[in-house]
C-alpha positions, 0 to 999 in steps of 0.5 A: 891267542897268537893264532887269533892275532895272526889270523886277524892280521892275515885274514881280517876280522871277517875271515877270522872264524873259530874254525880257522883259528883252531886249525892255525893253532892246532887245537880242537874246536872243543878245546878252544870252546872250553877257553872261549865259548864264542867268537865274541869271547875269542875276539875279546881275548885277542883285544886283551892280549893286543892291549897288554902287548901294546902297553908293555911295548910302550914302556920299552919304546923310544919316541918315533923310531921305537913307537914305529917298531912297536906298531908295525907288527901283526899285533897292531894290524890285529888291533886295527881290525878289531877297532874297525869291527867294533864299529858295528859290534856294540859288545866288542866296541865296549871292550875296545873303548874300555881298553883304549882308555886304559892304554891312553892312561898308560901312554900318559904315564909313560909320556910323563916318565920320558918327559914327552908332551902327552899330546905329542905322543897321542899325535904320533900314535894316531899317525902310526896307526894311520901308517899301518892302515896305509901299509895294509892298503899297499900305500906304504914305502917312501910315504911311510918313511917321509911321515916318520922323518917328519915326526922325528923332525917335530920331536927334535924341535920340541925336545 
């Protein structure tokens, strides 16, 4: 799964073929097919892994700065690749929707535990995903820091 997530982050959904993943993971195609009989199953496995990691990371994150440290890595880039691919792949979309609903419920519970308004957490999460997309397009840097600073400012006002 690590190789799949890295490939999604580095090569995108289209470039993440089973052959490329096998090569990166150092496993035979037969070994991969034993666990994931199709590219679809491999992608679903990646979605499950990324969502589990995001759910676990969410429990460790402090608002804003902690969230950014959670979302700025390869797992979120892989997740966003899968979200975009799900737009035209109904089977993948069904899994992405199912897991997103599970993540939203986990976020609601975590917001409650931390005493954070759930809607504020959703806005911050959407902003973080947008920042990752912008960074992938080469639009990060100072703009990213300005958005993070603004989110921190809003967090302080609502605290």
